[in-house]
C-alpha positions as CSV (number, residue, x, y, z in Angstrom):
1,M,124.3,80.2,75.0
2,A,123.3,83.8,74.1
3,L,124.0,84.4,70.5
4,T,123.5,87.8,68.8
5,M,123.9,88.8,65.2
6,L,126.3,91.7,65.1
7,D,126.2,92.8,61.5
8,K,126.5,91.2,58.0
9,S,130.3,90.8,58.4
10,T,130.1,88.7,61.6
11,D,128.4,85.3,61.6
12,R,127.7,85.3,65.3
13,T,128.9,86.5,68.7
14,D,128.6,84.8,72.1
15,K,128.9,86.3,75.5
16,S,128.8,82.9,77.4
17,A,131.6,82.3,80.0
18,W,134.8,80.8,78.6
19,P,136.2,77.5,79.8
20,A,138.6,77.9,82.9
21,A,141.7,77.0,80.8
22,L,141.0,79.7,78.3
23,N,140.4,82.3,81.1
24,A,143.7,81.3,82.7
25,E,145.5,81.7,79.4
26,F,143.9,85.1,78.9
27,E,145.0,86.2,82.4
28,R,148.6,85.1,81.7
29,E,148.7,87.1,78.4
30,K,147.5,90.2,80.3
31,A,150.7,89.9,82.4
32,N,153.1,88.8,79.6
33,N,152.2,91.2,76.7
34,N,152.6,88.6,74.0
35,G,153.4,90.7,70.9
36,C,153.5,87.7,68.5
37,V,150.6,88.7,66.3
38,G,151.4,86.0,63.8
39,T,152.8,82.5,63.7
40,T,156.0,83.6,61.9
41,L,157.7,87.0,61.5
42,L,158.7,87.0,57.9
43,S,160.4,90.4,57.8
44,E,161.2,93.4,60.0
45,D,162.9,96.7,59.4
46,D,162.8,100.1,61.1
47,R,159.3,100.8,59.7
48,V,157.3,97.5,59.6
49,R,156.9,94.0,60.8
50,V,155.5,91.5,58.3
51,W,153.8,88.5,59.8
52,I,152.1,85.4,58.5
53,I,149.5,83.3,60.3
54,R,149.1,79.7,59.1
55,L,146.5,77.7,60.9
56,D,145.6,74.1,60.0
57,P,142.0,73.0,60.6
58,G,141.4,73.0,64.4
59,E,144.7,74.9,65.1
60,R,144.7,78.1,67.1
61,I,147.1,81.0,67.7
62,G,146.9,81.9,71.4
63,F,146.1,85.2,73.0
64,H,148.3,88.0,71.8
65,R,148.3,91.8,72.1
66,H,148.1,94.4,69.3
67,V,149.5,97.8,70.3
68,L,150.7,99.0,66.9
69,D,148.7,100.3,63.9
70,Y,148.4,97.4,61.5
71,F,146.4,95.8,58.8
72,W,145.6,92.1,58.0
73,T,144.6,90.4,54.8
74,S,143.0,87.0,54.6
75,V,144.9,85.1,51.9
76,S,142.9,81.9,51.9
77,G,139.6,82.7,53.4
78,G,138.0,80.4,55.9
79,K,135.9,80.2,59.1
80,G,137.5,81.3,62.4
81,R,136.7,81.9,66.0
82,Q,138.1,84.7,68.2
83,H,137.9,85.2,71.9
84,L,138.1,89.0,72.5
85,M,139.2,90.9,75.6
86,D,135.7,92.1,76.3
87,G,134.7,88.5,77.1
88,S,132.9,87.8,73.8
89,T,133.5,85.0,71.4
90,V,133.0,85.8,67.7
91,E,132.8,83.3,64.8
92,Y,133.4,84.8,61.4
93,T,133.8,83.7,57.8
94,Y,136.7,85.4,56.1
95,R,136.8,86.0,52.3
96,P,140.0,85.6,50.3
97,G,141.5,89.1,49.9
98,E,139.5,90.6,52.8
99,T,141.5,93.3,54.5
100,R,141.0,95.3,57.7
101,H,143.0,98.2,59.1
102,E,143.2,98.9,62.9
103,S,144.8,101.8,64.8
104,Y,145.6,102.2,68.5
105,G,146.2,105.5,70.3
106,A,148.7,105.8,73.1
107,G,148.1,103.2,75.8
108,R,145.4,101.5,73.8
109,Y,145.5,97.8,72.6
110,K,143.5,94.7,71.7
111,V,144.0,91.2,73.0
112,H,142.5,88.2,71.2
113,D,143.2,84.7,69.8
114,L,142.2,83.0,66.6
115,E,141.1,79.4,65.9
116,N,140.6,77.8,62.5
117,L,137.1,76.2,62.4
118,G,137.3,75.2,58.8
119,D,138.5,72.1,57.0
120,K,141.5,73.7,55.1
121,E,144.5,75.8,56.1
122,M,143.7,79.4,56.9
123,V,146.3,81.9,56.0
124,F,146.6,85.7,56.9
125,M,149.2,88.3,56.3
126,T,149.6,91.0,59.0
127,I,151.6,94.2,58.6
128,E,152.4,96.2,61.7
129,F,153.7,99.8,61.6
130,L,156.5,100.4,64.1
131,D,156.0,104.2,64.1
132,S,152.7,104.0,65.9
133,A,151.5,105.8,69.0
134,N,152.8,102.8,71.2
135,K,156.2,101.3,71.4
136,P,156.6,97.9,69.7
137,L,156.4,94.9,72.1
138,Q,159.4,92.6,72.3
139,I,159.1,89.4,70.4
140,P,161.2,86.2,70.8
141,D,163.7,85.1,68.2
142,K,161.8,81.7,67.8
143,V,159.1,83.4,65.7
144,H,161.5,84.8,63.1
145,A,161.4,82.9,59.7
146,A,164.4,80.7,59.1
147,A,167.0,82.4,56.9
């Protein structure tokens, strides 16, 4: 396992091969364009989509695609693992209140997953901006919060 320290914000990154099942899931996402960037869509209007991600210990949100400008905030903090579209695996410790902004030009995107490696629920809020350079991806009704 080749581990490399990235910077002070990343605990570690790994470029080892992923298990076959994870590779297969990643390949399916590349064809399906999963736009569910959270576990539940709390709100949507003509400007934004407001998502929440709630992951119990050991739980994982599968591969999904970011095409819109967005930001996320770690509500609870915790330790997570992401598999990124460049083939790397990153483990990271999130601080409560930590926020990051990301932007994608026309035709650009990011695909990744997120797994909770900690021993308590990990919660994030994600806000997507619908007036971004790319068109919003379709999302299924099942991810909308119950009224």
